[in-house]
NUGUVO-559783 format. One record per residue: residue number from 1; x, y, z of N, C-alpha, C in turn. Coordinates in nm, 4 decimals, padded with zeros to 6 digits. Layout:
REC  num        nu        nv        nw       cau       cav       caw        cu        cv        cw
REC  NUM         X         Y         Z         X         Y         Z         X         Y         Z
...
//
This chain:
REC  num        nu        nv        nw       cau       cav       caw        cu        cv        cw
REC    1   00.9122  -00.1304   02.0738   00.7865  -00.1948   02.0382   00.7984  -00.3453   02.0579
REC    2   00.6890  -00.4075   02.1020   00.6889  -00.5519   02.1103   00.6600  -00.6103   01.9718
REC    3   00.6572  -00.7439   01.9635   00.6428  -00.8085   01.8330   00.5117  -00.7711   01.7643
REC    4   00.4025  -00.7706   01.8386   00.2729  -00.7364   01.7779   00.2722  -00.5931   01.7269
REC    5   00.3340  -00.5030   01.8027   00.3396  -00.3635   01.7598   00.4269  -00.3484   01.6356
REC    6   00.5356  -00.4231   01.6304   00.6215  -00.4190   01.5119   00.5479  -00.4719   01.3893
REC    7   00.4711  -00.5793   01.4093   00.3939  -00.6349   01.2979   00.2914  -00.5342   01.2467
REC    8   00.2291  -00.4626   01.3413   00.1306  -00.3620   01.3027   00.1983  -00.2474   01.2278
REC    9   00.3163  -00.2089   01.2747   00.3903  -00.1031   01.2068   00.4295  -00.1454   01.0658
REC   10   00.4650  -00.2712   01.0486   00.4982  -00.3216   00.9154   00.3770  -00.3121   00.8229
REC   11   00.2576  -00.3370   00.8781   00.1360  -00.3224   00.7990   00.1192  -00.1787   00.7518
REC   12   00.1500  -00.0819   00.8373   00.1415   00.0584   00.7967   00.2370   00.0855   00.6809
REC   13   00.3501   00.0150   00.6827   00.4459   00.0285   00.5734   00.3906  -00.0253   00.4422
REC   14   00.3206  -00.1390   00.4472   00.2648  -00.1945   00.3243   00.1506  -00.1068   00.2716
REC   15   00.0735  -00.0459   00.3625  -00.0321   00.0459   00.3202   00.0304   00.1688   00.2531
REC   16   00.1392   00.2183   00.3115   00.2107   00.3313   00.2528   00.2632   00.2962   00.1136
REC   17   00.3212   00.1763   00.1018   00.3724   00.1320  -00.0274   00.2622   00.1165  -00.1309
REC   18   00.1466   00.0655  -00.0861   00.0306   00.0519  -00.1749  -00.0098   00.1887  -00.2288
REC   19  -00.0166   00.2871  -00.1407  -00.0574   00.4205  -00.1837   00.0409   00.4794  -00.2848
REC   20   00.1698   00.4659  -00.2576   00.2704   00.5216  -00.3482   00.2616   00.4568  -00.4863
REC   21   00.2303   00.3276  -00.4898   00.2240   00.2562  -00.6180   00.0968   00.2868  -00.6965
REC   22  -00.0134   00.3069  -00.6255  -00.1419   00.3204  -00.6936  -00.2093   00.4556  -00.6734
REC   23  -00.1362   00.5554  -00.6255  -00.2004   00.6824  -00.5915  -00.2650   00.7516  -00.7114
REC   24  -00.2187   00.7220  -00.8333  -00.2817   00.7817  -00.9512  -00.4259   00.7344  -00.9677
REC   25  -00.4586   00.6215  -00.9039  -00.5959   00.5706  -00.9107  -00.6913   00.6536  -00.8255
REC   26  -00.6365   00.7379  -00.7375  -00.7194   00.8137  -00.6440  -00.7245   00.9629  -00.6773
REC   27  -00.6754   00.9984  -00.7957  -00.6735   01.1386  -00.8360  -00.8139   01.1982  -00.8284
REC   28  -00.8237   01.3101  -00.7616  -00.9519   01.3790  -00.7493  -01.0350   01.3373  -00.6299
REC   29  -00.9974   01.2261  -00.5655  -01.0728   01.1801  -00.4471  -00.9994   01.2349  -00.3241
REC   30  -01.0195   01.3613  -00.2966  -00.9417   01.4328  -00.1949  -00.9509   01.3690  -00.0574
REC   31  -01.0707   01.3286  -00.0176  -01.0868   01.2686   00.1146  -01.0084   01.1408   00.1308
REC   32  -01.0028   01.0605   00.0253  -00.9292   00.9340   00.0313  -00.7789   00.9602   00.0363
REC   33  -00.7331   01.0546  -00.0433  -00.5912   01.0905  -00.0421  -00.5510   01.1404   00.0966
REC   34  -00.6360   01.2241   00.1558  -00.6092   01.2767   00.2901  -00.6010   01.1630   00.3920
REC   35  -00.6895   01.0637   00.3787  -00.6897   00.9502   00.4717  -00.5591   00.8722   00.4620
REC   36  -00.5127   00.8492   00.3404  -00.3845   00.7806   00.3223  -00.2703   00.8627   00.3829
REC   37  -00.2702   00.9919   00.3570  -00.1629   01.0784   00.4074  -00.1633   01.0817   00.5600
REC   38  -00.2823   01.0809   00.6215  -00.2920   01.0775   00.7680  -00.2248   00.9522   00.8238
REC   39  -00.2535   00.8371   00.7624  -00.1948   00.7108   00.8077  -00.0435   00.7130   00.7889
REC   40   00.0014   00.7610   00.6737   00.1450   00.7654   00.6454   00.2170   00.8605   00.7406
REC   41   00.1524   00.9718   00.7762   00.2133   01.0676   00.8689   00.2319   01.0062   01.0072
REC   42   00.1309   00.9315   01.0526   00.1437   00.8640   01.1824   00.2552   00.7613   01.1763
REC   43   00.2637   00.6887   01.0667   00.3708   00.5897   01.0479   00.5074   00.6575   01.0615
REC   44   00.5243   00.7716   00.9997   00.6526   00.8424   01.0049   00.6822   00.8924   01.1463
REC   45   00.5783   00.9357   01.2176   00.6008   00.9835   01.3549   00.6429   00.8679   01.4451
REC   46   00.5837   00.7512   01.4235   00.6240   00.6321   01.4988   00.7699   00.6003   01.4710
REC   47   00.8100   00.6088   01.3443   00.9474   00.5771   01.3071   01.0462   00.6756   01.3688
REC   48   01.0055   00.8021   01.3754   01.0911   00.9013   01.4406   01.1078   00.8674   01.5881
REC   49   00.9986   00.8314   01.6537   01.0061   00.7934   01.7952   01.0983   00.6735   01.8154
REC   50   01.0881   00.5761   01.7251   01.1714   00.4570   01.7377   01.3185   00.4881   01.7143
REC   51   01.3449   00.5842   01.6286   01.4846   00.6253   01.6087   01.5392   00.6886   01.7355
REC   52   01.4534   00.7633   01.8052   01.4958   00.8223   01.9324   01.5224   00.7118   02.0339
REC   53   01.4326   00.6122   02.0374   01.4487   00.5009   02.1310   01.5775   00.4244   02.1015
REC   54   01.6028   00.3982   01.9743   01.7177   00.3162   01.9361   01.8508   00.3906   01.9449
REC   55   01.8484   00.5194   01.9067   01.9733   00.5950   01.9057   01.9969   00.6668   02.0377
REC   56   01.8844   00.7090   02.0971   01.8957   00.7792   02.2246   01.9712   00.9106   02.2100
REC   57   01.9949   00.9744   02.3212   02.0753   01.0952   02.3271   02.1590   01.0895   02.4525
REC   58   02.2623   01.1669   02.4555   02.3517   01.1657   02.5708   02.3622   01.3065   02.6282
REC   59   02.3053   01.3238   02.7465   02.3143   01.4518   02.8137   02.2257   01.5569   02.7499
REC   60   02.2435   01.6775   02.7898   02.1627   01.7877   02.7395   02.2081   01.8270   02.5999
REC   61   02.1120   01.8675   02.5190   02.1445   01.9168   02.3856   02.1388   02.0690   02.3904
REC   62   02.2527   02.1281   02.4174   02.2591   02.2732   02.4349   02.2277   02.3460   02.3054
REC   63   02.2685   02.2864   02.1922   02.2563   02.3563   02.0648   02.1322   02.3173   01.9863
REC   64   02.0314   02.2603   02.0526   01.9158   02.2119   01.9781   01.8449   02.3237   01.9030
REC   65   01.8273   02.4381   01.9672   01.7584   02.5475   01.9003   01.8327   02.5915   01.7753
REC   66   01.9660   02.5980   01.7842   02.0458   02.6356   01.6679   02.0317   02.5310   01.5573
REC   67   02.0382   02.4046   01.5965   02.0255   02.2963   01.4990   01.8889   02.2996   01.4322
REC   68   01.7867   02.3291   01.5113   01.6512   02.3363   01.4576   01.6385   02.4499   01.3573
REC   69   01.6985   02.5632   01.3906   01.6957   02.6765   01.2988   01.7643   02.6450   01.1673
REC   70   01.8794   02.5780   01.1746   01.9526   02.5402   01.0535   01.8718   02.4408   00.9704
REC   71   01.8061   02.3472   01.0389   01.7254   02.2460   00.9700   01.6091   02.3117   00.8959
REC   72   01.5420   02.4055   00.9612   01.4290   02.4746   00.8995   01.4751   02.5569   00.7791
REC   73   01.5880   02.6249   00.7934   01.6411   02.7037   00.6821   01.6705   02.6150   00.5614
REC   74   01.7309   02.5006   00.5874   01.7606   02.4055   00.4805   01.6320   02.3553   00.4154
REC   75   01.5332   02.3211   00.4984   01.4061   02.2697   00.4462   01.3349   02.3741   00.3604
REC   76   01.3401   02.5002   00.4016   01.2752   02.6062   00.3246   01.3416   02.6254   00.1885
REC   77   01.4737   02.6060   00.1842   01.5454   02.6149   00.0570   01.4992   02.5044  -00.0378
REC   78   01.4896   02.3825   00.0157   01.4424   02.2711  -00.0653   01.2968   02.2914  -00.1076
REC   79   01.2146   02.3415  -00.0131   01.0732   02.3634  -00.0433   01.0573   02.4665  -00.1544
REC   80   01.1447   02.5668  -00.1551   01.1397   02.6679  -00.2601   01.1661   02.6075  -00.3972
REC   81   01.2648   02.5181  -00.4040   01.2955   02.4504  -00.5296   01.1785   02.3621  -00.5725
REC   82   01.1212   02.2907  -00.4766   01.0056   02.2067  -00.5064   00.8890   02.2902  -00.5589
REC   83   00.8688   02.4054  -00.4974   00.7582   02.4913  -00.5380   00.7768   02.5388  -00.6814
REC   84   00.9010   02.5788  -00.7131   00.9294   02.6224  -00.8496   00.9039   02.5112  -00.9505
REC   85   00.9491   02.3901  -00.9165   00.9289   02.2749  -01.0054   00.7794   02.2445  -01.0192
REC   86   00.7088   02.2430  -00.9063   00.5657   02.2110  -00.9077   00.4872   02.3126  -00.9896
REC   87   00.5248   02.4398  -00.9781   00.4571   02.5438  -01.0545   00.4789   02.5246  -01.2049
REC   88   00.5983   02.4816  -01.2403   00.6287   02.4617  -01.3828   00.5533   02.3421  -01.4401
REC   89   00.5186   02.2478  -01.3546   00.4461   02.1278  -01.3978   00.2971   02.1340  -01.3638
REC   90   00.2561   02.2420  -01.2988   00.1176   02.2567  -01.2526   00.0760   02.1369  -01.1673
REC   91   00.1668   02.0965  -01.0785   00.1432   01.9826  -00.9893   00.0842   02.0362  -00.8589
REC   92  -00.0478   02.0292  -00.8461  -00.1159   02.0899  -00.7318  -00.0823   02.0206  -00.6000
REC   93  -00.0681   01.8872  -00.6045  -00.0353   01.8134  -00.4823   00.1020   01.8537  -00.4301
REC   94   00.1985   01.8635  -00.5202   00.3337   01.9026  -00.4804   00.3383   02.0485  -00.4364
REC   95   00.2596   02.1323  -00.4987   00.2532   02.2726  -00.4568   00.2078   02.2840  -00.3120
REC   96   00.1137   02.2005  -00.2738   00.0631   02.2023  -00.1363   00.1722   02.1639  -00.0378
REC   97   00.2506   02.0616  -00.0728   00.3596   02.0164   00.0143   00.4678   02.1235   00.0254
REC   98   00.4976   02.1882  -00.0881   00.6097   02.2826  -00.0939   00.5750   02.4215  -00.0408
REC   99   00.4477   02.4530  -00.0307   00.4064   02.5868   00.0113   00.4118   02.5973   00.1634
REC  100   00.5285   02.6273   00.2146   00.5493   02.6357   00.3589   00.6432   02.7513   00.3895
REC  101   00.6245   02.8151   00.5036   00.7058   02.9298   00.5432   00.7698   02.9054   00.6784
REC  102   00.8622   02.9911   00.7148   00.9280   02.9777   00.8448   00.8269   02.9924   00.9587
REC  103   00.7274   03.0788   00.9397   00.6267   03.0970   01.0454   00.5440   02.9694   01.0644
REC  104   00.5212   02.8960   00.9555   00.4489   02.7687   00.9660   00.5287   02.6707   01.0507
REC  105   00.6577   02.6635   01.0251   00.7439   02.5754   01.1034   00.7425   02.6141   01.2510
REC  106   00.7466   02.7431   01.2789   00.7554   02.7877   01.4170   00.6269   02.7596   01.4955
REC  107   00.5153   02.7413   01.4238   00.3898   02.7091   01.4927   00.3772   02.5593   01.5197
REC  108   00.4659   02.4794   01.4645   00.4588   02.3345   01.4805   00.5117   02.2905   01.6158
REC  109   00.4589   02.1761   01.6613   00.5191   02.1129   01.7781   00.6581   02.0645   01.7398
REC  110   00.7475   02.0539   01.8377   00.8848   02.0133   01.8105   00.8886   01.8800   01.7359
REC  111   00.7996   01.7893   01.7737   00.7995   01.6563   01.7119   00.7574   01.6602   01.5664
REC  112   00.6822   01.7636   01.5278   00.6306   01.7706   01.3913   00.7345   01.8221   01.2918
REC  113   00.8300   01.9017   01.3395   00.9243   01.9665   01.2486   01.0058   01.8666   01.1664
REC  114   01.0753   01.7715   01.2291   01.1529   01.6778   01.1477   01.0666   01.5924   01.0557
REC  115   00.9423   01.5662   01.0930   00.8531   01.4900   01.0073   00.8216   01.5668   00.8800
REC  116   00.7942   01.6965   00.8942   00.7643   01.7783   00.7761   00.8890   01.7948   00.6899
REC  117   01.0040   01.8096   00.7544   01.1292   01.8208   00.6793   01.1539   01.6920   00.6006
REC  118   01.1254   01.5781   00.6636   01.1462   01.4509   00.5955   01.0531   01.4371   00.4754
REC  119   00.9294   01.4852   00.4877   00.8372   01.4836   00.3742   00.8961   01.5607   00.2562
REC  120   00.9521   01.6763   00.2870   01.0117   01.7601   00.1827   01.1320   01.6907   00.1207
REC  121   01.2190   01.6347   00.2051   01.3385   01.5663   00.1542   01.3031   01.4429   00.0724
REC  122   01.1982   01.3732   00.1118   01.1551   01.2564   00.0345   01.1176   01.2967  -00.1075
REC  123   01.0469   01.4088  -00.1212   01.0086   01.4573  -00.2536   01.1305   01.5033  -00.3322
REC  124   01.2240   01.5684  -00.2623   01.3469   01.6144  -00.3270   01.4267   01.4950  -00.3794
REC  125   01.4387   01.3912  -00.2976   01.5105   01.2708  -00.3402   01.4379   01.2026  -00.4565
REC  126   01.3064   01.2029  -00.4511   01.2267   01.1393  -00.5569   01.2486   01.2083  -00.6924
REC  127   01.2565   01.3399  -00.6902   01.2744   01.4148  -00.8151   01.4191   01.4200  -00.8612
REC  128   01.5128   01.4083  -00.7657   01.6539   01.3996  -00.8001   01.7044   01.5145  -00.8860
REC  129   01.7684   01.4784  -00.9964   01.8332   01.5788  -01.0815   01.7349   01.6719  -01.1522
REC  130   01.6064   01.6377  -01.1487   01.5070   01.7262  -01.2095   01.5019   01.8611  -01.1374
REC  131   01.5580   01.8648  -01.0153   01.5572   01.9901  -00.9383   01.6836   02.0738  -00.9586
REC  132   01.7791   02.0218  -01.0342   01.9025   02.0983  -01.0575   01.8735   02.2355  -01.1176
REC  133   01.7840   02.2454  -01.2178   01.7530   02.3794  -01.2719   01.6910   02.4739  -01.1698
REC  134   01.6456   02.4161  -01.0582   01.5820   02.4986  -00.9546   01.6750   02.5179  -00.8343
REC  135   01.8026   02.4823  -00.8543   01.9047   02.5151  -00.7548   01.9380   02.4092  -00.6531
REC  136   01.8944   02.2836  -00.6736   01.9237   02.1777  -00.5761   02.0073   02.0687  -00.6436
REC  137   02.1306   02.0537  -00.5973   02.2205   01.9531  -00.6529   02.2170   01.8247  -00.5697
REC  138   02.2784   01.7205  -00.6233   02.2865   01.5949  -00.5503   02.3616   01.6112  -00.4196
REC  139   02.4663   01.6906  -00.4203   02.5445   01.7138  -00.2983   02.4605   01.7829  -00.1925
REC  140   02.3785   01.8791  -00.2350   02.2927   01.9484  -00.1394   02.1883   01.8549  -00.0799
REC  141   02.1385   01.7631  -00.1618   02.0416   01.6648  -00.1108   02.1064   01.5780  -00.0035
REC  142   02.2296   01.5361  -00.0275   02.3020   01.4525   00.0686   02.3247   01.5274   00.1992
REC  143   02.3642   01.6532   00.1881   02.3883   01.7352   00.3069   02.2585   01.7551   00.3855
REC  144   02.1494   01.7798   00.3148   02.0204   01.7999   00.3800   01.9752   01.6771   00.4569
REC  145   01.9950   01.5594   00.3971   01.9567   01.4349   00.4640   02.0440   01.4112   00.5874
REC  146   02.1729   01.4400   00.5765   02.2641   01.4227   00.6899   02.2274   01.5178   00.8035
REC  147   02.1861   01.6390   00.7686   02.1462   01.7373   00.8692   02.0226   01.6890   00.9452
REC  148   01.9271   01.6318   00.8718   01.8069   01.5797   00.9366   01.8423   01.4635   01.0291
REC  149   01.9262   01.3721   00.9828   01.9654   01.2569   01.0652   02.0355   01.3022   01.1929
REC  150   02.1213   01.4036   01.1798   02.1930   01.4545   01.2962   02.0966   01.5186   01.3955
REC  151   01.9972   01.5904   01.3428   01.8999   01.6544   01.4302   01.8177   01.5512   01.5062
REC  152   01.7777   01.4449   01.4358   01.6965   01.3415   01.4999   01.7717   01.2767   01.6156
REC  153   01.9023   01.2611   01.5996   01.9830   01.2014   01.7067   01.9810   01.2893   01.8320
REC  154   01.9689   01.4187   01.8118   01.9688   01.5118   01.9241   01.8271   01.5463   01.9703
REC  155   01.7307   01.5264   01.8842   01.5936   01.5719   01.9059   01.5317   01.5181   02.0347
REC  156   01.4554   01.6035   02.0970   01.3733   01.5617   02.2100   01.4449   01.5486   02.3414
REC  157   01.5733   01.5770   02.3457   01.6461   01.5603   02.4705   01.6496   01.6919   02.5461
REC  158   01.5707   01.6993   02.6522   01.5721   01.8198   02.7348   01.6633   01.7988   02.8546
REC  159   01.6504   01.6835   02.9161   01.7329   01.6549   03.0330   01.8238   01.5348   03.0131
REC  160   01.7707   01.4266   02.9621   01.8548   01.3093   02.9448   01.8031   01.2203   02.8344
REC  161   01.8946   01.1427   02.7770   01.8563   01.0488   02.6735   01.7554   00.9491   02.7250
REC  162   01.7726   00.9033   02.8481   01.6831   00.8033   02.9059   01.5398   00.8548   02.9101
REC  163   01.5254   00.9803   02.9511   01.3921   01.0379   02.9591   01.3254   01.0506   02.8245
REC  164   01.3994   01.0971   02.7239   01.3411   01.1139   02.5920   01.3090   00.9800   02.5293
REC  165   01.3903   00.8789   02.5560   01.3656   00.7452   02.5014   01.2368   00.6874   02.5585
REC  166   01.2164   00.7056   02.6897   01.0946   00.6545   02.7526   00.9721   00.7242   02.6963
REC  167   00.9813   00.8554   02.6813   00.8702   00.9326   02.6273   00.8380   00.8901   02.4848
REC  168   00.9424   00.8683   02.4041   00.9236   00.8285   02.2649   00.8583   00.6921   02.2560
REC  169   00.9005   00.6015   02.3435   00.8440   00.4666   02.3442   00.6953   00.4701   02.3777
REC  170   00.6590   00.5491   02.4783   00.5194   00.5609   02.5185   00.4370   00.6257   02.4067
REC  171   00.4961   00.7231   02.3393   00.4266   00.7917   02.2306   00.3980   00.6970   02.1152
REC  172   00.4922   00.6088   02.0857   00.4721   00.5127   01.9765   00.3511   00.4244   02.0037
REC  173   00.3362   00.3805   02.1270   00.2223   00.2955   02.1628   00.0911   00.3709   02.1440
REC  174   00.0882   00.4975   02.1829  -00.0326   00.5773   02.1671  -00.0644   00.5991   02.0191
REC  175   00.0389   00.6212   01.9390   00.0182   00.6435   01.7965  -00.0348   00.5181   01.7275
REC  176   00.0118   00.4016   01.7711  -00.0354   00.2769   01.7127  -00.1836   00.2536   01.7446
REC  177  -00.2295   00.3092   01.8557  -00.3718   00.3030   01.8891  -00.4485   00.4088   01.8097
REC  178  -00.3918   00.5268   01.8012  -00.4549   00.6377   01.7300  -00.4772   00.6048   01.5826
REC  179  -00.3844   00.5317   01.5226  -00.3923   00.5059   01.3789  -00.5107   00.4167   01.3434
REC  180  -00.5650   00.3416   01.4412  -00.6795   00.2545   01.4136  -00.7989   00.3334   01.3596
REC  181  -00.8243   00.4495   01.4181  -00.9368   00.5325   01.3736  -00.9142   00.5815   01.2307
REC  182  -00.7899   00.6154   01.1986  -00.7570   00.6603   01.0639  -00.7729   00.5470   00.9631
REC  183  -00.7324   00.4275   01.0034  -00.7435   00.3113   00.9150  -00.8904   00.2756   00.8901
REC  184  -00.9747   00.2952   00.9912  -01.1170   00.2662   00.9747  -01.1775   00.3577   00.8687
REC  185  -01.1401   00.4849   00.8727  -01.1863   00.5797   00.7710  -01.1378   00.5350   00.6331
REC  186  -01.0127   00.4971   00.6260  -00.9530   00.4535   00.4999  -01.0259   00.3307   00.4451
REC  187  -01.0547   00.2352   00.5335  -01.1262   00.1136   00.4918  -01.2608   00.1475   00.4279
REC  188  -01.3335   00.2366   00.4925  -01.4671   00.2707   00.4434  -01.4607   00.3451   00.3097
REC  189  -01.3615   00.4322   00.2947  -01.3476   00.5062   00.1700  -01.2990   00.4167   00.0557
REC  190  -01.2179   00.3173   00.0896  -01.1665   00.2269  -00.0132  -01.2720   00.1278  -00.0603
REC  191  -01.3805   00.1101   00.0154  -01.4807   00.0091  -00.0184  -01.5426   00.0331  -00.1555
REC  192  -01.5466   00.1586  -00.1996  -01.6053   00.1897  -00.3294  -01.5376   00.1143  -00.4436
REC  193  -01.4105   00.0753  -00.4208  -01.3371   00.0045  -00.5259  -01.3637  -00.1460  -00.5263
REC  194  -01.4381  -00.1943  -00.4268  -01.4621  -00.3391  -00.4184  -01.5394  -00.3903  -00.5396
REC  195  -01.6187  -00.3021  -00.6017  -01.6920  -00.3418  -00.7224  -01.6380  -00.2728  -00.8471
REC  196  -01.5976  -00.1471  -00.8339  -01.5521  -00.0734  -00.9517  -01.4110  -00.1125  -00.9958
REC  197  -01.3291  -00.1596  -00.9015  -01.1927  -00.2022  -00.9345  -01.1516  -00.3092  -00.8338
REC  198  -01.2040  -00.4289  -00.8519  -01.1859  -00.5353  -00.7531  -01.0398  -00.5774  -00.7380
REC  199  -00.9617  -00.5665  -00.8462  -00.8197  -00.6030  -00.8374  -00.7459  -00.5061  -00.7453
REC  200  -00.7725  -00.3772  -00.7610  -00.7109  -00.2758  -00.6749  -00.7542  -00.2972  -00.5300
REC  201  -00.8821  -00.3252  -00.5095  -00.9334  -00.3447  -00.3745  -00.8712  -00.4672  -00.3088
REC  202  -00.8520  -00.5723  -00.3867  -00.7890  -00.6938  -00.3338  -00.6459  -00.6657  -00.2888
REC  203  -00.5752  -00.5835  -00.3646  -00.4375  -00.5481  -00.3277  -00.4363  -00.4628  -00.2010
REC  204  -00.5383  -00.3778  -00.1861  -00.5484  -00.2989  -00.0635  -00.5727  -00.3898   00.0567
REC  205  -00.6644  -00.4863   00.0415  -00.6920  -00.5798   00.1503  -00.5653  -00.6548   00.1919
REC  206  -00.4854  -00.6939   00.0930  -00.3596  -00.7627   00.1227  -00.2648  -00.6716   00.1994
REC  207  -00.2589  -00.5441   00.1582  -00.1716  -00.4473   00.2264  -00.2150  -00.4260   00.3711
REC  208  -00.3442  -00.4410   00.3971  -00.3977  -00.4149   00.5313  -00.3822  -00.5330   00.6269
REC  209  -00.3392  -00.6472   00.5775  -00.3243  -00.7630   00.6642  -00.2008  -00.7495   00.7523
REC  210  -00.2084  -00.8051   00.8717  -00.0948  -00.8062   00.9636  -00.0386  -00.9482   00.9681
REC  211   00.0912  -00.9588   00.9505   00.1565  -01.0896   00.9490   00.2566  -01.0997   01.0639
REC  212   00.2772  -01.2228   01.1116   00.3782  -01.2404   01.2139   00.5139  -01.2584   01.1471
REC  213   00.6174  -01.2799   01.2266   00.7535  -01.2875   01.1732   00.7718  -01.3990   01.0710
REC  214   00.6928  -01.5049   01.0846   00.7066  -01.6186   00.9946   00.6270  -01.5991   00.8663
REC  215   00.5576  -01.4845   00.8595   00.4829  -01.4547   00.7397   00.3439  -01.5150   00.7370
REC  216   00.3009  -01.5755   00.8479   00.1660  -01.6297   00.8545   00.0738  -01.5246   00.9106
REC  217  -00.0538  -01.5405   00.8822  -00.1490  -01.4385   00.9258  -00.1626  -01.4371   01.0764
REC  218  -00.1572  -01.3171   01.1307  -00.1686  -01.2994   01.2747  -00.3142  -01.2753   01.3100
REC  219  -00.3712  -01.3655   01.3867  -00.5130  -01.3525   01.4203  -00.5384  -01.2771   01.5477
REC  220  -00.4397  -01.2020   01.5966  -00.4554  -01.1272   01.7203  -00.5535  -01.0131   01.7063
REC  221  -00.5774  -00.9440   01.8176  -00.6782  -00.8383   01.8185  -00.6382  -00.7209   01.7311
REC  222  -00.5078  -00.7093   01.6982  -00.4643  -00.5995   01.6136  -00.4912  -00.6258   01.4665
REC  223  -00.5286  -00.7474   01.4325  -00.5518  -00.7810   01.2930  -00.6814  -00.7181   01.2464
REC  224  -00.6766  -00.6344   01.1422  -00.7982  -00.5684   01.0979  -00.8901  -00.6660   01.0263
REC  225  -01.0210  -00.6563   01.0494  -01.1143  -00.7382   00.9733  -01.1204  -00.6878   00.8312
REC  226  -01.1687  -00.7679   00.7371  -01.1833  -00.7170   00.6000  -01.2696  -00.5930   00.6003
REC  227  -01.2324  -00.4919   00.5248  -01.3126  -00.3699   00.5212  -01.4576  -00.4028   00.4858
REC  228  -01.5500  -00.3425   00.5586  -01.6901  -00.3711   00.5367  -01.7597  -00.2540   00.4682
REC  229  -01.8718  -00.2844   00.4073  -01.9499  -00.1788   00.3417  -02.0014  -00.0815   00.4468
REC  230  -01.9784   00.0485   00.4241  -02.0276   00.1479   00.5214  -02.1793   00.1406   00.5358
REC  231  -02.2252   00.1613   00.6591  -02.3698   00.1594   00.6839  -02.4225   00.3007   00.7016
//
């Protein structure tokens, strides 16, 4: 990514951080939650592509299918523990994340699998020892994360590392364009808070700003205008 693209990606990170900190403010507003999750998912896919670009691969990955199968099996084990925990707490959002089967994984595009696994592992890490009664120890969490990292290093290589790196780089650029439409939806849905919770809305506006490396506001074309009232 060039500097402007990196700055835009950093903005996606601040939006993600804003959501994680204030998501309880959006309880029951399903469309808004979905909009945030869409943006965060694109952010994660960009990061996966960049890991491929930065780490690359060397030669053919003969064992990719085996590695993918092992990764899915591990993810399903973690998802099962999450589901048990979510059911005990009546956590509907977590139940949705944890309710996944092997057939669901097999219908996914190759690029989507590690992203979904990472979502599951993020929740597992967040809950930590609370999952011990459901069969997930700290050691298992560490092993699961290492398995995902190892898979990402091999992921996407059909013929050569160079080819997969180029493809990943091009995909990141497309995703950074695609996310604009998602952010526009988010802006319009967040506008309701401009009067009902102006402090929250102000923090969202700050999260949506794009800054250059020196921390000054970037006035380039990628800089989003202040969210406007929907017409």
